[in-house]
C-alpha positions as CSV (number, residue, x, y, z in Angstrom):
1,X,123.0,120.2,126.2
2,X,125.8,122.0,124.4
3,X,126.1,118.8,122.1
4,X,122.7,119.0,121.1
5,X,123.0,122.6,120.2
6,X,125.7,121.7,118.0
7,X,123.3,119.3,115.9
8,X,120.7,121.9,115.9
9,X,123.3,124.7,114.7
10,X,124.2,122.5,111.5
11,X,120.5,122.4,110.3
12,X,119.6,125.9,111.5
13,X,122.8,128.4,112.0
14,X,120.8,131.0,113.5
15,X,120.2,129.1,116.8
16,X,121.9,130.1,119.7
17,X,122.2,128.8,123.3
18,X,119.8,131.3,124.7
19,X,117.2,130.3,121.9
20,X,117.1,126.7,123.9
21,X,115.7,128.2,126.9
22,X,113.6,131.0,125.6
23,X,110.0,130.5,124.5
24,X,110.0,129.7,121.0
25,X,107.4,132.0,120.4
26,X,110.0,135.0,121.4
27,X,112.7,133.7,119.1
28,X,113.5,134.2,115.8
29,X,112.9,130.3,115.0
30,X,109.6,130.3,112.5
31,X,107.3,127.1,111.8
32,X,109.4,126.0,108.9
33,X,112.6,125.9,111.0
34,X,110.6,123.9,113.7
35,X,109.8,121.3,111.2
36,X,113.8,121.1,110.3
37,X,114.7,121.2,114.0
38,X,112.3,118.4,115.0
39,X,113.5,116.1,112.0
40,X,117.0,116.6,112.9
41,X,116.3,115.7,116.6
42,X,114.1,112.6,115.3
43,X,117.1,111.5,113.3
44,X,119.7,111.7,115.8
45,X,117.6,110.1,118.3
46,X,116.1,107.6,115.8
47,X,112.6,108.1,117.3
48,X,109.6,109.7,116.3
49,X,107.7,112.0,118.5
50,X,103.8,112.4,118.4
51,X,102.6,115.6,117.6
52,X,100.5,115.6,120.6
53,X,103.8,115.7,122.7
54,X,105.9,117.9,120.2
55,X,103.1,120.6,120.3
56,X,103.4,120.8,124.3
57,X,107.0,122.0,124.6
58,X,107.3,125.8,125.3
59,X,111.1,125.7,124.6
60,X,113.4,123.8,122.6
61,X,115.5,122.5,125.8
62,X,112.3,120.8,126.7
63,X,112.3,119.1,123.6
64,X,115.7,118.1,123.7
65,X,115.3,116.9,127.3
66,X,112.1,114.8,126.3
67,X,114.3,113.0,123.6
68,X,117.2,112.5,125.9
69,X,115.1,110.9,128.7
70,X,113.3,108.5,126.4
71,X,116.5,107.2,125.1
72,X,115.7,104.1,127.3
73,X,112.7,103.2,124.9
74,X,115.0,103.4,121.8
75,X,117.4,101.3,122.9
76,X,115.5,98.3,124.0
77,X,114.9,98.1,120.1
78,X,118.5,98.0,119.3
79,X,119.3,94.7,120.9
80,X,116.4,92.8,119.0
81,X,117.3,91.2,115.8
82,X,115.7,92.5,112.8
83,X,114.4,90.4,109.9
84,X,113.4,92.1,106.9
85,X,109.5,92.3,106.8
86,X,108.3,90.7,103.5
87,X,105.6,89.5,102.0
88,X,104.5,88.0,98.6
89,X,101.0,86.8,97.4
90,X,99.3,86.0,94.0
91,X,95.8,87.3,93.2
92,X,94.0,86.1,90.0
93,X,91.7,88.8,88.3
94,X,88.2,87.6,88.7
95,X,85.0,89.3,88.5
96,X,84.9,90.9,92.3
97,X,88.6,92.5,90.8
98,X,87.1,94.1,88.1
99,X,84.9,97.3,87.4
100,X,83.9,98.5,84.0
101,X,86.0,95.9,82.1
102,X,89.1,96.9,83.9
103,X,90.8,96.2,87.1
104,X,88.9,97.9,90.0
105,X,91.2,100.6,91.4
106,X,89.1,100.7,94.7
107,X,89.8,96.8,95.1
108,X,93.2,97.8,94.2
109,X,93.5,100.3,97.1
110,X,91.7,97.7,99.6
111,X,94.1,95.1,98.5
112,X,97.4,97.4,98.8
113,X,95.9,98.5,102.1
114,X,95.4,94.9,103.4
115,X,98.9,94.0,102.5
116,X,100.4,96.9,104.2
117,X,98.4,95.6,107.4
118,X,99.7,92.0,107.1
119,X,103.3,93.5,107.2
120,X,102.8,95.3,110.3
121,X,100.8,92.4,111.9
122,X,104.0,90.1,110.8
123,X,106.1,92.7,112.1
124,X,104.5,92.9,115.6
125,X,103.6,89.4,115.8
126,X,99.7,90.1,116.4
127,X,96.4,90.1,114.8
128,X,95.1,93.2,113.6
129,X,92.3,93.6,116.2
130,X,94.9,93.0,119.0
131,X,96.7,96.2,118.9
132,X,96.1,98.4,122.0
133,X,97.7,101.5,123.7
134,X,98.6,101.5,127.3
135,X,95.1,101.9,128.5
136,X,94.0,99.1,126.6
137,X,91.8,101.1,123.8
138,X,91.9,99.6,120.2
139,X,94.5,101.1,117.8
140,X,94.0,101.6,114.1
141,X,97.0,102.0,111.5
142,X,95.6,105.1,109.9
143,X,96.9,105.8,106.4
144,X,98.6,109.3,106.1
145,X,100.0,109.1,102.6
146,X,99.3,106.6,99.5
147,X,101.3,107.0,96.3
148,X,101.1,104.7,93.2
149,X,101.7,104.6,89.9
150,X,100.0,101.6,87.7
151,X,99.7,100.5,84.2
152,X,96.2,101.6,82.4
153,X,93.7,99.9,84.5
154,X,91.7,98.8,81.5
155,X,95.1,96.6,80.4
156,X,94.8,94.1,83.5
157,X,92.5,91.2,82.2
158,X,90.5,88.9,83.7
159,X,91.9,85.5,84.8
160,X,95.5,87.1,84.7
161,X,97.5,87.0,87.7
162,X,99.0,89.8,89.8
163,X,102.3,88.8,91.9
164,X,102.6,91.2,94.7
165,X,105.9,91.6,96.7
166,X,106.0,93.9,99.5
167,X,108.6,95.1,102.4
168,X,108.3,97.5,105.0
169,X,110.2,99.9,107.1
170,X,109.5,101.7,110.3
171,X,110.5,105.2,111.5
172,X,110.1,105.5,115.3
173,X,107.4,103.2,117.0
174,X,104.7,105.0,115.1
175,X,105.1,105.6,111.4
176,X,105.5,102.4,109.1
177,X,106.1,102.9,105.2
178,X,105.6,99.6,102.9
179,X,106.9,99.7,99.4
180,X,104.7,97.2,97.2
181,X,105.3,96.2,93.6
182,X,103.2,93.7,91.5
183,X,103.7,92.4,88.0
184,X,100.7,91.1,85.8
185,X,101.9,90.0,82.3
186,X,103.0,93.0,80.9
187,X,101.7,95.5,83.3
188,X,103.3,97.1,86.6
189,X,102.0,98.5,90.1
190,X,104.4,100.5,92.1
191,X,103.0,101.8,95.6
192,X,104.3,103.4,98.8
193,X,102.0,103.4,101.8
194,X,102.6,105.3,105.1
195,X,100.4,104.9,108.3
196,X,100.7,105.8,111.9
197,X,98.9,104.4,115.1
198,X,95.6,106.3,116.0
199,X,92.7,106.0,118.4
200,X,89.5,107.6,117.8
201,X,88.4,109.7,120.6
202,X,85.1,109.1,122.1
203,X,84.1,107.3,118.8
204,X,84.1,110.3,116.9
205,X,85.8,110.1,113.7
206,X,86.4,113.8,113.4
207,X,89.1,113.3,116.4
208,X,91.6,110.9,115.1
209,X,94.4,111.1,117.6
210,X,98.1,109.8,117.1
211,X,98.9,107.2,119.9
212,X,102.1,104.9,119.9
213,X,101.0,100.7,120.3
214,X,101.5,99.3,124.1
215,X,104.5,97.0,122.7
216,X,107.6,99.1,122.4
217,X,109.5,96.6,120.2
218,X,108.9,94.9,117.1
219,X,110.6,92.9,114.4
220,X,110.6,95.7,111.5
221,X,113.7,97.3,110.5
222,X,114.3,100.9,111.4
223,X,115.1,103.5,109.0
224,X,118.2,105.6,110.0
225,X,116.9,108.9,108.5
226,X,113.6,110.7,108.4
227,X,112.1,109.5,104.8
228,X,111.0,112.2,102.2
229,X,107.6,110.4,102.0
230,X,107.0,111.5,105.8
231,X,108.9,114.8,105.5
232,X,106.8,115.8,102.4
233,X,103.5,114.6,104.4
234,X,104.5,116.9,107.5
235,X,105.2,120.1,105.1
236,X,101.9,119.9,103.0
237,X,100.0,119.4,106.1
238,X,101.3,122.7,107.7
239,X,100.9,124.6,104.3
240,X,104.3,124.8,103.8
241,X,105.0,123.2,100.4
242,X,103.8,125.1,97.1
243,X,104.6,121.9,94.9
244,X,105.2,118.1,94.9
245,X,107.4,116.8,92.3
246,X,106.4,113.2,90.8
247,X,107.6,111.0,87.6
248,X,104.6,113.0,85.9
249,X,106.0,116.5,86.7
250,X,105.3,118.9,89.3
251,X,102.0,119.4,91.0
252,X,101.1,123.0,92.0
253,X,99.4,123.0,95.5
254,X,97.0,125.9,95.8
255,X,94.0,126.5,97.6
256,X,92.1,128.1,94.4
257,X,89.1,126.1,93.2
258,X,87.8,125.9,90.0
259,X,84.8,123.9,90.6
260,X,83.3,123.2,94.2
261,X,80.9,120.1,94.6
262,X,79.1,118.4,97.8
263,X,79.3,114.8,98.1
264,X,77.1,112.6,100.3
265,X,78.7,109.7,101.9
266,X,77.4,106.1,101.3
267,X,77.6,104.5,104.7
268,X,77.2,101.0,103.1
269,X,80.3,101.8,100.5
270,X,82.3,104.4,101.6
271,X,82.7,103.5,105.5
272,X,84.9,100.6,106.6
273,X,84.4,97.9,109.0
274,X,84.9,99.8,112.0
275,X,83.1,102.7,111.1
276,X,85.7,105.1,109.6
277,X,85.6,106.6,106.1
278,X,87.4,104.0,104.4
279,X,90.9,105.3,102.8
280,X,90.2,103.9,99.8
281,X,87.1,105.9,99.3
282,X,88.7,109.1,99.3
283,X,90.2,109.0,95.7
284,X,86.9,107.3,94.4
285,X,84.8,110.2,95.9
286,X,87.3,112.6,94.2
287,X,86.9,111.0,90.8
288,X,83.0,111.3,90.9
289,X,83.0,114.8,92.2
290,X,85.4,115.7,89.3
291,X,83.7,114.3,86.5
292,X,80.5,116.4,87.5
293,X,82.8,119.0,86.4
294,X,84.6,117.2,83.4
295,X,81.7,115.9,81.2
296,X,83.7,115.5,78.1
297,X,82.7,112.3,76.3
298,X,85.9,110.7,77.0
299,X,87.0,107.4,79.0
300,X,89.9,107.9,81.2
301,X,92.0,105.4,83.4
302,X,94.1,106.3,86.5
303,X,97.9,105.9,86.1
304,X,99.0,107.8,88.9
305,X,97.8,108.8,92.6
306,X,99.3,110.8,95.6
307,X,97.0,110.9,98.5
308,X,97.8,112.8,101.6
309,X,95.4,112.2,104.5
310,X,94.7,114.6,106.8
311,X,91.4,113.7,108.8
312,X,88.4,111.4,108.9
313,X,84.7,111.8,108.8
314,X,81.3,110.7,110.5
315,X,79.1,109.1,108.2
316,X,76.3,111.4,108.8
317,X,78.5,114.4,107.6
318,X,79.0,115.5,104.1
319,X,82.0,116.1,102.0
320,X,83.0,119.3,100.0
321,X,85.4,118.7,96.7
322,X,87.3,121.4,95.4
323,X,89.0,121.2,92.1
324,X,92.2,123.3,92.8
325,X,94.1,122.5,89.4
326,X,93.8,120.9,86.2
327,X,96.4,120.8,83.4
328,X,95.5,118.9,80.2
329,X,98.7,117.6,78.0
330,X,98.0,115.2,75.1
331,X,96.0,112.1,76.3
332,X,96.6,112.6,80.2
333,X,95.0,114.6,82.7
334,X,96.7,116.2,85.6
335,X,94.6,117.4,88.6
336,X,95.0,118.7,92.2
337,X,91.9,118.2,94.5
338,X,91.1,118.7,98.0
339,X,88.3,117.2,100.1
340,X,87.0,118.8,103.6
341,X,84.2,118.1,105.9
342,X,81.3,120.1,105.5
343,X,80.3,120.5,109.1
344,X,83.7,122.5,110.2
345,X,85.5,122.8,106.6
346,X,88.4,120.5,107.9
347,X,90.6,119.4,105.5
348,X,90.4,115.8,105.0
349,X,92.9,115.2,101.9
350,X,94.5,116.4,99.1
351,X,95.0,114.3,96.1
352,X,97.0,114.3,93.0
353,X,96.1,112.5,90.1
354,X,97.0,111.7,86.6
355,X,94.4,110.0,84.3
356,X,95.0,108.5,80.8
357,X,92.6,108.6,78.0
358,X,91.4,105.1,77.1
359,X,92.0,104.4,73.3
């Protein structure tokens, strides 16, 4: 146990041996310290722990013992030869890929999501419909964060070819991150997508629970460190981040609202094939509500998105839109938006966007 204490003290110097066995609620360890400690343990053991398990621990000793006792699962993956999981695909821009004389952002999101799913299936060597938990329940690769920078959508022209190249890494047996780049003539797409496996409890979209697949081994290369992409998601979900950095400057994270609107879900457009609110619908819903507020006679195109997904929604519910921040500079608008379920005001997503004026 002292060996593990040394690991924790390297991250949080105030942690003592007594703290390992004292109920966490009675120690000086705060919520931010716990995030750092969790990351340190996951990094050391090279294994991600599920939220439902982590929050059951009353003491740090319980958490350490859990990681230590589950090392067999981790070691079973080490002996497997890991080959790079990669995918290349060429797609011609035709009418189904376009909207309003530009590349459809909704189509692009679905395409990126499909490529991500293909990489997971390739790594596990099974169809997407065959993923199950230990009880035989269907698992879904639930998107938790999607980030992309893109050339102005109106510059992607009909009959041009988009060349996609993608790769994937895992962190533990549940989190998978894909990096997807694409070139189309002089235009570029750069995207990073992250999913975790989840199960829908009793068919209720409001109760999506993180689960691990039945298979404990796969061919997807494992990261030896906790990716910043994942850490930022965790910290934002816990309300511990006040800003997010990007190539377009910092986005302020605030709960203030300049404008509030209500959106009625279209089950024939916003819901995917398994009855969940489509991950690609979140930013499109945000755009529709935003332009109810921003009614200047100017056309804009998306050049950057960072979407953090925190929940899903039943098709009979409604979505509350909040515009939390807006900055206008030159020919660009930068916004921070949040979406909530109306039924219980649970946050569904934070969406950070940069749009550029179409000349």
